[in-house]
Backbone bond lengths (Angstrom), bond angles and torsions (degrees), N, CA, C in turn:
res aa  C-N    CA-C-N  psi(-1)  N-CA   C-N-CA  omega(-1)  CA-C   N-CA-C  phi
1 X - - - 1.483 - - 1.428 112.56 -
2 X 1.351 119.16 -38.39 1.489 122.31 179.56 1.471 110.61 -62.15
3 X 1.338 116.27 -39.51 1.501 116.87 179.28 1.491 111.23 -61.67
4 X 1.365 119.13 -47.32 1.460 119.72 179.68 1.501 112.80 -62.37
5 X 1.361 117.31 -33.30 1.445 120.69 -176.93 1.513 107.62 -69.55
6 X 1.374 118.31 -45.04 1.451 121.02 -175.31 1.565 108.87 -69.63
7 X 1.356 117.23 -36.14 1.475 117.62 177.90 1.501 110.41 -66.19
8 X 1.326 116.02 -36.50 1.450 119.75 179.72 1.527 111.46 -62.92
9 X 1.381 114.10 -46.59 1.449 117.49 -178.34 1.526 113.62 -66.87
10 X 1.413 115.98 -33.20 1.409 118.65 175.99 1.460 116.82 -66.07
11 X 1.358 115.22 -20.33 1.482 120.88 -178.99 1.547 110.38 -92.30
12 X 1.249 120.62 4.83 1.442 122.16 -172.54 1.534 113.33 -61.33
13 X 1.358 114.66 -24.62 1.462 116.49 -176.52 1.542 113.21 -73.91
14 X 1.321 113.80 -14.51 1.525 119.01 -176.26 1.528 110.05 -73.48
15 X 1.327 115.76 -21.14 1.439 117.63 -174.84 1.486 106.14 -151.84
16 X 1.356 117.40 151.32 1.486 117.14 -178.88 1.521 111.39 -71.86
17 X 1.302 119.52 -30.30 1.444 124.41 178.64 1.573 109.83 -131.01
18 X 1.343 113.22 136.18 1.507 116.90 178.81 1.523 103.38 -135.59
19 X 1.394 116.77 157.75 1.391 122.33 173.67 1.568 108.96 -139.02
20 X 1.309 117.23 147.88 1.434 120.86 -179.43 1.523 108.60 -145.54
21 X 1.356 116.52 132.60 1.445 120.70 176.23 1.513 110.01 -105.28
22 X 1.351 115.53 130.05 1.457 121.97 -175.39 1.495 109.45 -118.04
23 X 1.340 117.68 140.40 1.508 121.67 171.80 1.540 105.29 -108.04
24 X 1.329 113.48 120.73 1.534 119.25 179.15 1.491 104.57 -102.78
25 X 1.298 112.90 121.18 1.473 122.61 179.73 1.568 111.01 -62.21
26 X 1.362 116.04 141.78 1.424 116.47 -176.41 1.482 112.28 -107.99
27 X 1.361 119.22 -146.44 1.466 120.40 9.07 1.481 115.81 -85.22
28 X 1.388 120.07 151.61 1.413 124.14 -10.04 1.495 110.11 -79.75
29 X 1.404 118.75 157.38 1.444 121.23 178.80 1.484 105.60 -74.08
30 X 1.311 115.51 138.05 1.474 121.95 179.74 1.570 111.79 -126.17
31 X 1.329 112.97 143.13 1.477 117.01 175.97 1.499 110.32 -115.18
32 X 1.338 117.30 133.83 1.467 119.10 178.90 1.479 109.02 -124.77
33 X 1.381 113.91 145.33 1.446 119.33 174.26 1.527 107.89 -114.70
34 X 1.336 117.25 122.61 1.465 120.65 -177.41 1.506 109.43 -111.10
35 X 1.328 119.28 122.26 1.359 121.89 179.00 1.536 108.22 -117.56
36 X 1.323 116.67 129.96 1.474 122.18 -176.44 1.537 109.46 -123.99
37 X 1.308 117.30 133.03 1.455 123.17 179.25 1.508 106.62 -123.32
38 X 1.352 114.95 127.53 1.408 121.82 178.10 1.554 113.84 -73.03
39 X 1.339 117.09 138.89 1.458 120.67 171.57 1.496 110.77 -96.37
40 X 1.331 116.33 124.31 1.504 118.48 -170.32 1.557 107.45 -114.27
41 X 1.328 111.89 145.36 1.560 112.95 175.45 1.550 107.72 -89.44
42 X 1.283 113.60 -170.89 1.495 118.04 -173.95 1.479 112.41 -65.39
43 X 1.361 117.78 -21.66 1.398 120.50 -178.81 1.594 111.36 -92.11
44 X 1.261 115.63 6.86 1.445 121.35 -178.71 1.581 116.66 77.32
45 X 1.309 112.87 13.51 1.429 119.41 178.99 1.535 111.56 -90.15
46 X 1.307 114.27 141.44 1.475 119.85 -179.96 1.500 110.14 -71.99
47 X 1.350 116.97 123.00 1.477 121.38 178.07 1.488 109.90 -114.35
48 X 1.321 119.51 -6.56 1.491 121.67 -176.66 1.465 109.70 178.75
49 X 1.340 112.89 -176.43 1.443 118.32 179.94 1.504 108.84 -151.81
50 X 1.322 111.47 151.87 1.571 120.54 175.93 1.521 106.15 -116.28
51 X 1.273 121.32 124.38 1.464 123.19 -179.34 1.509 108.83 -121.23
52 X 1.339 113.36 142.39 1.535 120.68 175.43 1.495 107.37 -123.96
53 X 1.404 113.84 128.42 1.437 119.05 176.55 1.498 108.36 -109.91
54 X 1.362 117.27 121.03 1.440 123.32 -177.97 1.457 111.46 -119.05
55 X 1.374 114.85 131.08 1.497 119.25 172.83 1.550 113.15 -76.90
56 X 1.297 116.50 109.64 1.445 120.30 -178.77 1.526 113.76 -107.29
57 X 1.328 117.15 25.14 1.412 121.46 -178.15 1.505 112.86 -59.68
58 X 1.376 116.65 -45.09 1.461 120.06 -179.59 1.504 111.53 -60.91
59 X 1.354 114.94 -42.01 1.525 117.21 -178.18 1.489 109.30 -66.24
60 X 1.338 118.45 -37.29 1.486 119.24 179.87 1.564 109.33 -69.20
61 X 1.256 116.52 -38.93 1.489 115.74 178.54 1.526 110.40 -65.26
62 X 1.339 119.07 -41.08 1.464 121.05 175.83 1.542 113.13 -60.21
63 X 1.354 112.66 -39.39 1.511 117.95 178.27 1.489 110.45 -66.84
64 X 1.333 119.22 -35.37 1.514 123.38 178.49 1.521 110.92 -68.09
65 X 1.373 112.49 -40.96 1.489 117.83 -178.10 1.562 107.84 -65.79
66 X 1.359 117.11 -42.33 1.467 120.57 -179.65 1.523 110.79 -65.43
67 X 1.324 116.56 -37.69 1.466 118.72 -179.98 1.534 111.30 -66.65
68 X 1.347 116.05 -39.65 1.477 122.07 176.39 1.537 109.60 -65.54
69 X 1.316 116.79 -39.36 1.457 123.74 -179.93 1.526 108.89 -62.09
70 X 1.268 118.18 -47.85 1.499 121.79 -179.13 1.508 108.44 -65.68
71 X 1.291 120.54 -41.13 1.471 121.29 177.85 1.581 112.73 -63.38
72 X 1.390 114.11 -40.35 1.438 118.55 178.69 1.487 112.74 -67.53
73 X 1.287 118.49 -48.95 1.450 123.79 178.12 1.525 112.87 -59.02
74 X 1.335 116.34 -41.18 1.428 117.61 175.16 1.449 114.24 -61.61
75 X 1.352 115.34 -40.30 1.534 119.55 178.03 1.481 107.39 -66.23
76 X 1.355 122.20 -47.12 1.386 124.26 -173.85 1.582 111.94 -66.92
77 X 1.273 115.43 -33.05 1.511 118.07 178.33 1.573 108.13 -72.61
78 X 1.344 115.52 -39.33 1.470 119.11 -178.96 1.478 112.01 -59.11
79 X 1.277 120.71 -38.82 1.507 123.46 -172.36 1.530 110.08 -63.71
80 X 1.314 122.13 -56.48 1.481 118.14 177.39 1.498 114.36 -63.34
81 X 1.306 120.75 -31.64 1.474 121.16 179.98 1.512 108.26 -69.29
82 X 1.353 119.83 -40.26 1.448 121.76 174.45 1.502 111.18 -63.47
83 X 1.292 119.76 -36.25 1.461 123.77 174.52 1.509 111.70 -61.30
84 X 1.379 116.07 -49.74 1.398 119.00 -179.24 1.550 114.79 -58.57
85 X 1.371 115.38 -43.22 1.426 122.43 179.76 1.490 108.78 -65.83
86 X 1.340 120.12 -40.65 1.514 121.28 -176.11 1.484 111.72 -69.49
87 X 1.343 118.44 -41.66 1.493 119.33 179.48 1.523 111.74 -74.43
88 X 1.354 116.88 -28.61 1.463 119.42 174.48 1.552 110.91 -67.09
89 X 1.399 116.48 -40.65 1.397 120.41 177.37 1.523 112.12 -60.02
90 X 1.379 116.44 -40.14 1.451 120.72 178.08 1.548 110.24 -61.15
91 X 1.307 115.21 -45.79 1.469 119.85 -176.58 1.493 109.82 -65.14
92 X 1.289 120.17 -34.65 1.467 123.85 -174.15 1.556 115.72 -91.94
93 X 1.338 114.79 -7.96 1.484 119.70 -179.26 1.524 110.42 -62.70
94 X 1.312 119.08 114.95 1.472 121.56 -179.66 1.540 114.77 -63.40
95 X 1.332 117.14 -30.55 1.490 118.05 -177.71 1.509 112.89 -94.82
96 X 1.333 118.29 7.92 1.408 119.48 -179.32 1.482 113.22 -131.32
97 X 1.369 115.29 69.42 1.454 120.37 -173.81 1.522 108.25 -63.09
98 X 1.349 113.93 144.50 1.475 121.14 -178.51 1.494 110.10 -110.01
99 X 1.364 117.37 145.99 1.394 121.76 169.10 1.494 111.73 -71.90
100 X 1.344 116.94 165.82 1.469 118.15 179.89 1.467 111.97 -60.57
101 X 1.330 120.49 -38.07 1.405 121.93 177.45 1.512 113.67 -65.34
102 X 1.335 117.92 -40.09 1.421 122.29 -179.47 1.590 111.18 -66.09
103 X 1.390 113.24 -40.54 1.453 119.14 175.54 1.532 111.92 -60.28
104 X 1.359 112.15 -39.44 1.500 116.61 -178.66 1.557 109.26 -66.23
105 X 1.331 119.75 -38.76 1.422 123.21 176.74 1.530 111.04 -60.53
106 X 1.345 115.52 -46.56 1.441 120.50 -177.11 1.554 110.50 -62.15
107 X 1.335 115.11 -43.82 1.425 121.80 -179.86 1.539 112.75 -66.11
108 X 1.357 116.15 -35.97 1.501 119.93 176.74 1.548 108.28 -68.35
109 X 1.312 120.07 -36.37 1.465 123.03 178.61 1.527 110.02 -68.54
110 X 1.337 116.04 -41.93 1.456 119.17 177.46 1.511 112.22 -59.93
111 X 1.421 113.70 -43.92 1.467 117.42 -179.35 1.515 111.10 -64.33
112 X 1.318 114.91 -39.60 1.486 118.61 -179.25 1.550 111.53 -64.49
113 X 1.318 114.36 -38.11 1.466 116.78 177.54 1.545 112.63 -69.69
114 X 1.332 114.24 -36.07 1.533 119.49 175.67 1.470 110.37 -64.11
115 X 1.373 118.57 -40.44 1.404 121.21 178.78 1.591 112.32 -65.55
116 X 1.345 116.15 -35.99 1.399 118.93 176.01 1.513 114.39 -65.96
117 X 1.338 114.83 -38.48 1.484 119.89 174.30 1.479 110.88 -63.79
118 X 1.357 118.28 -44.53 1.445 122.96 -179.69 1.574 110.97 -60.26
119 X 1.362 114.02 -42.56 1.469 119.84 -179.84 1.557 109.71 -61.40
120 X 1.381 117.36 -43.80 1.462 121.45 -177.26 1.474 108.40 -69.35
121 X 1.308 120.47 -43.52 1.480 122.34 -178.80 1.541 111.60 -63.77
122 X 1.342 114.34 -42.53 1.512 118.41 178.30 1.509 110.22 -63.24
123 X 1.305 119.86 -34.24 1.430 121.43 175.54 1.538 112.84 -62.60
124 X 1.358 114.77 -44.65 1.447 119.71 177.34 1.546 110.71 -62.04
125 X 1.338 118.12 -42.51 1.416 122.69 -177.45 1.540 110.92 -67.85
126 X 1.344 115.35 -39.29 1.443 117.82 177.90 1.504 113.87 -67.46
127 X 1.347 116.41 -34.90 1.500 121.99 175.19 1.513 110.50 -64.82
128 X 1.311 117.14 -40.53 1.401 119.96 178.26 1.528 112.41 -65.91
129 X 1.331 118.32 -38.26 1.447 121.28 177.87 1.572 111.39 -67.82
130 X 1.375 114.08 -40.92 1.435 118.34 179.53 1.485 111.13 -61.25
131 X 1.358 115.73 -47.73 1.414 121.45 -174.47 1.499 112.56 -66.11
132 X 1.337 116.58 -32.95 1.557 121.16 -177.48 1.495 107.74 -89.82
133 X 1.306 122.86 -2.79 1.466 122.27 177.33 1.549 115.38 76.87
134 X 1.336 117.80 16.67 1.435 119.36 -175.11 1.549 113.74 -107.24
135 X 1.337 115.14 9.68 1.464 121.29 178.90 1.587 108.27 -68.32
136 X 1.308 115.46 122.23 1.490 119.57 179.84 1.480 109.72 -121.12
137 X 1.376 116.72 151.46 1.417 121.22 -176.13 1.524 110.65 -124.75
138 X 1.350 116.94 131.86 1.482 121.98 178.69 1.550 101.90 -107.19
139 X 1.378 112.23 104.16 1.519 117.98 -172.57 1.640 106.11 -89.32
140 X 1.285 109.62 110.42 1.561 118.86 176.13 1.446 110.70 -135.16
141 X 1.344 119.28 161.39 1.486 120.24 178.43 1.550 107.09 -76.25
142 X 1.251 115.49 141.05 1.522 123.14 172.33 1.504 111.36 -152.80
143 X 1.385 118.05 165.04 1.412 121.81 179.32 1.492 110.59 -92.11
144 X 1.337 118.54 105.25 1.407 126.10 -175.09 1.517 113.30 -66.77
145 X 1.374 115.65 -29.72 1.445 119.99 -179.87 1.475 114.79 -58.05
146 X 1.389 115.79 -31.11 1.461 117.15 -179.32 1.550 110.50 -71.93
147 X 1.338 118.34 -35.32 1.423 122.42 177.86 1.558 110.71 -62.98
148 X 1.347 113.32 -39.78 1.416 117.84 -176.40 1.529 112.73 -69.54
149 X 1.380 114.06 -40.25 1.456 119.23 174.38 1.532 111.50 -61.91
150 X 1.319 117.31 -41.22 1.464 122.52 -175.93 1.555 107.13 -67.89
151 X 1.279 119.06 -40.67 1.504 120.89 175.90 1.499 111.50 -64.53
152 X 1.346 117.40 -41.93 1.432 116.69 178.16 1.473 113.54 -60.19
153 X 1.354 115.62 -39.96 1.467 121.46 176.73 1.564 111.39 -62.01
154 X 1.294 113.78 -43.03 1.525 119.17 -177.53 1.525 111.50 -61.77
155 X 1.339 119.19 -37.39 1.456 123.76 179.93 1.485 117.66 -92.14
156 X 1.416 112.74 6.94 1.458 115.57 -179.72 1.524 113.33 -57.42
157 X 1.387 119.07 -40.12 1.494 118.80 -175.30 1.563 109.02 -64.06
158 X 1.392 117.54 -34.17 1.463 118.40 177.21 1.474 111.66 -64.46
159 X 1.369 116.74 -43.09 1.473 122.39 178.71 1.520 110.95 -66.26
160 X 1.340 117.48 -43.84 1.452 119.37 -179.19 1.520 114.04 -61.10
161 X 1.338 117.36 -29.66 1.429 122.87 177.77 1.541 111.73 -65.11
162 X 1.352 115.44 -24.57 1.451 122.41 -178.78 1.536 112.85 -105.17
163 X 1.407 113.62 3.32 1.507 116.62 -169.81 1.517 112.20 54.65
164 X 1.342 116.77 33.94 1.448 121.16 -177.80 1.516 107.36 -98.14
165 X 1.360 117.23 162.56 1.385 125.12 -174.05 1.523 113.38 -115.45
166 X 1.323 119.01 141.51 1.453 123.74 173.70 1.508 107.64 -100.99
167 X 1.321 115.20 123.42 1.463 121.56 -176.19 1.527 107.98 -112.70
168 X 1.409 114.95 118.07 1.408 121.31 -177.69 1.504 108.89 -103.17
169 X 1.325 116.82 111.08 1.466 121.12 -177.98 1.552 113.74 -124.48
170 X 1.397 111.35 44.92 1.467 117.86 -173.52 1.596 105.42 -115.65
171 X 1.275 112.06 138.85 1.435 120.86 176.84 1.589 109.76 -62.44
172 X 1.337 117.13 138.63 1.466 119.74 179.32 1.526 111.34 -124.11
173 X 1.244 119.35 134.57 1.469 128.10 -16.45 1.476 112.03 -73.14
174 X 1.350 118.50 161.90 1.457 121.58 -178.44 1.527 105.58 -138.98
175 X 1.365 114.63 103.85 1.459 120.23 -175.39 1.525 109.00 -93.79
176 X 1.372 110.90 134.92 1.461 119.94 177.09 1.546 109.28 -133.63
177 X 1.342 116.41 173.20 1.452 121.45 176.51 1.486 106.74 -105.72
178 X 1.348 117.86 128.45 1.421 121.59 178.95 1.525 112.11 176.29
179 X 1.293 114.10 -179.08 1.495 121.24 174.73 1.539 105.56 -91.45
180 X 1.355 115.95 113.26 1.448 119.29 -170.46 1.603 110.87 -65.55
181 X 1.274 116.14 -40.48 1.451 119.58 -176.81 1.495 110.50 -69.85
182 X 1.392 116.80 -44.78 1.450 118.44 176.85 1.547 113.33 -63.07
183 X 1.337 115.13 -42.93 1.506 116.65 -178.11 1.542 110.94 -70.72
184 X 1.321 116.46 -23.53 1.459 117.09 174.19 1.508 109.78 -64.71
185 X 1.313 117.20 -36.12 1.485 122.88 177.42 1.562 109.01 -64.81
186 X 1.309 116.19 -41.40 1.438 120.71 -179.96 1.550 109.59 -61.87
187 X 1.309 117.08 -48.60 1.523 122.85 -176.67 1.483 107.11 -66.37
188 X 1.288 119.00 -47.89 1.496 121.18 176.97 1.480 114.24 -51.99
189 X 1.300 113.14 -48.34 1.487 116.32 -178.54 1.503 113.89 -69.81
190 X 1.324 116.11 -36.10 1.482 116.34 -179.50 1.601 114.46 -74.28
191 X 1.333 113.90 -38.25 1.437 120.20 176.63 1.532 109.79 -72.26
192 X 1.312 117.49 -41.20 1.487 121.48 173.57 1.499 113.33 -58.75
193 X 1.358 116.06 -41.20 1.417 119.87 -179.97 1.552 108.79 -65.74
194 X 1.303 115.25 -44.37 1.464 118.88 -178.36 1.512 111.00 -63.61
195 X 1.390 117.98 -39.13 1.462 121.49 -178.89 1.476 111.85 -65.98
196 X 1.375 115.76 -37.11 1.421 120.24 -179.78 1.489 113.51 -66.90
197 X 1.356 118.85 -38.52 1.425 122.49 -175.40 1.541 118.04 -97.75
198 X 1.375 114.60 -10.49 1.477 113.20 -178.61 1.540 111.13 -66.85
199 X 1.286 113.82 158.84 1.491 117.56 -171.83 1.537 111.27 -78.37
200 X 1.300 115.57 169.27 1.454 124.98 171.55 1.546 109.02 -53.98
201 X 1.308 117.93 131.10 1.458 122.44 -179.99 1.538 111.61 55.35
202 X 1.387 114.52 30.20 1.462 119.35 -179.56 1.465 111.43 -93.55
203 X 1.352 117.02 -144.23 1.467 118.81 -178.41 1.545 107.95 -156.50
204 X 1.312 114.91 161.89 1.452 122.68 167.90 1.511 102.67 -131.13
205 X 1.328 114.82 124.81 1.518 118.57 179.99 1.537 107.55 -119.79
206 X 1.347 114.04 138.67 1.462 122.64 171.43 1.480 107.88 -118.95
207 X 1.288 119.04 123.81 1.468 123.24 -179.32 1.471 110.77 -132.08
208 X 1.342 117.12 163.75 1.487 123.10 -176.77 1.534 102.95 -127.23
209 X 1.399 113.72 152.00 1.451 121.75 175.05 1.517 109.83 -139.63
210 X 1.299 116.20 127.35 1.464 117.78 178.59 1.534 110.28 -81.55
211 X 1.326 114.29 130.27 1.477 120.99 178.61 1.512 110.53 -130.65
212 X 1.354 115.28 63.45 1.419 118.65 178.98 1.547 113.68 72.47
213 X 1.315 116.49 -110.92 1.442 119.55 -179.92 1.540 115.07 -85.99
214 X 1.342 112.76 -1.22 1.486 118.42 -176.07 1.522 107.66 -128.49
215 X 1.348 116.51 163.03 1.423 124.25 172.65 1.480 108.31 -126.14
216 X 1.301 116.72 136.98 1.480 123.09 176.23 1.535 107.75 -95.17
217 X 1.341 117.77 135.11 1.426 126.31 173.64 1.537 106.60 -108.86
218 X 1.382 117.50 121.77 1.407 121.26 -174.97 1.522 112.00 -117.02
219 X 1.255 122.16 126.61 1.500 123.61 179.02 1.497 107.49 -118.01
220 X 1.251 117.66 120.70 1.493 118.49 -177.63 1.600 107.54 -131.19
221 X 1.341 111.66 155.39 1.465 118.14 172.06 1.514 107.96 -144.82
222 X 1.313 116.12 166.43 1.529 120.09 177.45 1.499 109.72 -116.13
223 X 1.297 115.42 52.61 1.446 127.79 174.28 1.540 112.56 -81.35
224 X 1.322 119.68 -162.44 1.414 121.67 -176.72 1.516 114.13 -78.41
225 X 1.296 118.90 -5.77 1.480 119.41 -177.49 1.498 112.88 79.13
226 X 1.283 116.88 174.14 1.476 124.16 -177.61 1.538 110.56 -106.18
227 X 1.305 118.57 123.77 1.454 120.21 178.53 1.525 113.73 -54.04
228 X 1.240 119.78 137.52 1.431 123.93 -175.57 1.508 113.38 -58.03
229 X 1.324 113.74 -36.97 1.502 115.93 -179.75 1.531 113.92 -73.75
230 X 1.347 116.02 -14.95 1.473 119.38 174.31 1.523 117.10 -89.05
231 X 1.341 117.05 -13.76 1.426 124.42 -171.99 1.592 111.42 -55.20
232 X 1.318 117.06 -42.57 1.484 118.92 176.79 1.509 117.28 -59.59
233 X 1.350 115.28 -18.93 1.481 118.84 -175.99 1.569 113.30 -107.52
234 X 1.346 114.30 -0.79 1.462 117.83 -168.08 1.518 113.72 -60.07
235 X 1.335 119.46 -30.29 1.410 121.15 -176.03 1.550 109.63 -103.56
236 X 1.302 118.25 12.40 1.483 118.72 174.95 1.480 110.92 -88.54
237 X 1.401 115.12 146.58 1.417 117.71 -178.37 1.536 111.74 -66.84
238 X 1.301 112.24 152.11 1.532 123.74 -178.16 1.486 116.95 66.41
239 X 1.379 117.84 0.56 1.448 116.22 -176.27 1.559 109.24 -98.32
240 X 1.277 112.70 140.94 1.484 121.37 174.84 1.501 109.81 -134.89
241 X 1.321 116.30 150.51 1.457 121.22 178.67 1.512 110.92 -66.02
242 X 1.302 117.04 154.84 1.437 121.57 178.27 1.558 110.91 -55.59
243 X 1.287 115.71 142.21 1.469 120.80 -179.07 1.512 115.05 87.44
244 X 1.337 119.39 -4.79 1.456 119.38 178.77 1.561 108.24 -68.37
245 X 1.319 115.58 131.70 1.423 118.06 -176.17 1.586 111.30 -104.12
246 X 1.332 116.67 -8.96 1.467 119.23 178.95 1.513 106.69 -154.65
247 X 1.346 113.31 174.26 1.458 122.28 -179.95 1.554 113.15 97.36
248 X 1.341 111.06 152.07 1.478 120.52 -172.40 1.519 110.50 -83.85
249 X 1.339 120.76 -18.52 1.413 122.60 -174.16 1.554 109.43 75.48
250 X 1.301 119.32 24.40 1.439 124.06 -179.47 1.568 112.93 -107.78
251 X 1.329 117.48 -26.03 1.436 120.32 -171.76 1.484 118.63 -53.36
252 X 1.395 117.39 -47.17 1.412 121.72 -178.49 1.601 110.14 -72.46
253 X 1.233 115.15 -33.93 1.515 124.10 175.76 1.474 107.41 -58.66
254 X 1.364 116.22 -49.05 1.464 121.19 -178.32 1.479 109.25 -64.60
255 X 1.302 121.74 -52.21 1.419 129.67 -178.14 1.497 109.20 -51.09
256 X 1.342 117.50 -51.96 1.467 122.73 -178.14 1.541 110.87 -58.26
257 X 1.296 117.59 -48.42 1.460 121.99 -176.58 1.542 113.49 -67.38
258 X 1.401 115.47 -39.84 1.451 116.83 176.08 1.498 112.88 -63.98
259 X 1.359 118.06 -40.16 1.451 119.26 177.79 1.554 112.73 -69.82
260 X 1.269 117.81 -31.10 1.450 120.37 173.12 1.551 109.79 -65.79
261 X 1.329 118.35 -35.05 1.455 123.39 172.52 1.488 113.24 -62.68
262 X 1.385 117.80 -24.76 1.436 123.01 174.75 1.529 111.63 -94.09
263 X 1.340 117.68 10.53 1.387 130.85 -176.78 1.591 110.04 55.71
264 X 1.327 113.52 46.61 1.477 123.39 179.93 1.475 107.60 -129.71
265 X 1.358 117.00 167.82 1.457 123.66 -177.86 1.447 112.24 -125.81
266 X 1.392 117.66 134.35 1.456 122.91 174.28 1.542 108.85 -87.75
267 X 1.256 118.67 117.19 1.418 124.95 -178.90 1.473 110.90 -104.13
268 X 1.348 115.47 153.83 1.450 124.36 -174.49 1.479 114.51 -138.24
269 X 1.293 119.99 132.08 1.444 124.39 170.48 1.559 106.40 -132.45
270 X 1.266 114.85 135.30 1.433 119.84 -175.31 1.534 111.14 -149.36
271 X 1.328 117.37 144.48 1.477 120.49 177.85 1.527 105.01 -136.30
272 X 1.328 118.64 127.95 1.447 122.29 -177.64 1.520 109.29 -63.63
273 X 1.332 115.45 129.15 1.442 121.40 177.42 1.543 112.54 92.97
274 X 1.370 116.50 -11.91 1.429 118.30 -175.02 1.562 114.60 -121.68
275 X 1.337 116.51 -22.87 1.496 115.54 179.57 1.498 112.42 131.31
276 X 1.325 112.62 179.75 1.476 124.21 -173.44 1.501 109.24 -136.96
277 X 1.363 113.96 143.00 1.504 119.93 177.20 1.548 107.42 -130.73
278 X 1.277 117.53 128.13 1.466 124.89 168.68 1.493 108.30 -114.49
279 X 1.364 111.28 142.47 1.512 116.20 -179.62 1.536 109.11 -146.00
280 X 1.363 116.14 155.39 1.450 120.81 176.89 1.501 104.58 -158.70
281 X 1.324 113.16 157.86 1.528 122.39 -178.46 1.511 109.97 -114.42
282 X 1.339 113.06 148.32 1.452 118.49 173.00 1.540 109.49 -136.77
283 X 1.337 114.75 158.22 1.467 118.40 -177.28 1.505 108.81 -77.80
284 X 1.386 114.23 132.22 1.459 117.09 -179.17 1.553 111.16 -76.05
285 X 1.292 115.90 146.03 1.507 120.02 177.85 1.540 108.44 -77.54
286 X 1.390 116.35 131.31 1.406 119.54 176.77 1.496 110.85 -85.13
287 X 1.381 114.84 177.13 1.454 120.39 -176.60 1.518 114.22 -62.77
288 X 1.316 118.13 -38.63 1.407 123.92 179.20 1.499 114.70 -61.22
289 X 1.384 115.13 -46.10 1.496 118.86 178.40 1.511 111.62 -67.48
290 X 1.348 117.23 -32.17 1.439 119.65 176.69 1.512 112.58 -65.39
291 X 1.391 118.43 -39.05 1.405 122.02 -179.24 1.570 107.31 -67.50
292 X 1.272 119.21 -33.50 1.448 122.22 -177.24 1.536 111.59 -76.05
293 X 1.364 116.28 -40.47 1.483 121.23 -169.63 1.542 112.28 -116.77
294 X 1.333 115.47 -0.16 1.510 116.07 -173.24 1.446 116.06 -61.12
295 X 1.414 119.22 -19.75 1.431 117.61 -176.58 1.538 109.60 -96.34
296 X 1.365 118.12 7.34 1.464 121.59 -177.54 1.499 110.06 -96.16
C-alpha cells in the first residue's frame, strides 16, 4: 500500500487533481479514497499538494450489498418467468395433447409462478414507497384471519416440498383496525420467511392472542434460527442471513416499516437450532366500527 501511495503522490504534478482508491487488507478490510490537489504558484509550477484521505468502507459495503441484491432479484424473477413459459409451451404444443387433469396442473403452476412474481414486484414497489416517504395507510376494520389463511395457502407448495405443516391457530373471524393491503404484505412476508427457513418435516404456526384492546399475531417456525451476530441487521434492507439461497432481503424491512406506520412494533425472538418467532400487535375493531364497515 505504501508503494502505491508514494507513487500516487509523486505523480501529482501531472494533473492538478488526482484520486486513488486503496484496499487495505484486514481484518477488517478497509477501503480508502485519497484525493490530492496540487498547489500551483503564479507561473503554474507545482509548489505543494493538499491530500484528503477518506474512509469509504461503508460505501463499498453498501455497493456490494446492492450488487448482490440485483443479482439475487434477477435470479428470483427469472425462475417463475421460466416456469410460466415452460408450462405455456406444454399447453400450446399441438403434438402433445393434455388431459383435463394435466392442463389443470399446468395452469396451477402458471398461477403459482404469477403469484410469486406479483409478490416480488409488490415488495419492490413497497420499498420504493417507504424510501420516498409516500407510503400511506387507510385504517379500516377487516378480518385478518382471512389474510392469514390465504397466505398459508399461497405458501403451501413451499411447505409441501419440505413435508412441513402449516398450523392455523387464529380465532375466526378476527377483526382488527389497519390497512388491509399493507398488512397483507406484512403477513405474506412473515409467513413466506418462516416457510423458507423452517426445517424439513417442520412447521409454520400462526397464532393470535387477545390482549384487551389489541390482538397479538405470532408467527413461529422450527428452522435453524438466526445467528446472534446477524440479529442487528435482520430488519435492514437487502440483508439476509448466511446460507440464504433466494430472496431480496426486503421482506422484514418492509414488514417493520409498515407496522411502524401503524404505530406498532415487530418483535423477534430466535434461538439457533430451535427456530424463530415474529410477533406484532394490532388494535381490535370495536362493535361500532364493525356496524359501520362490516359490509365492506
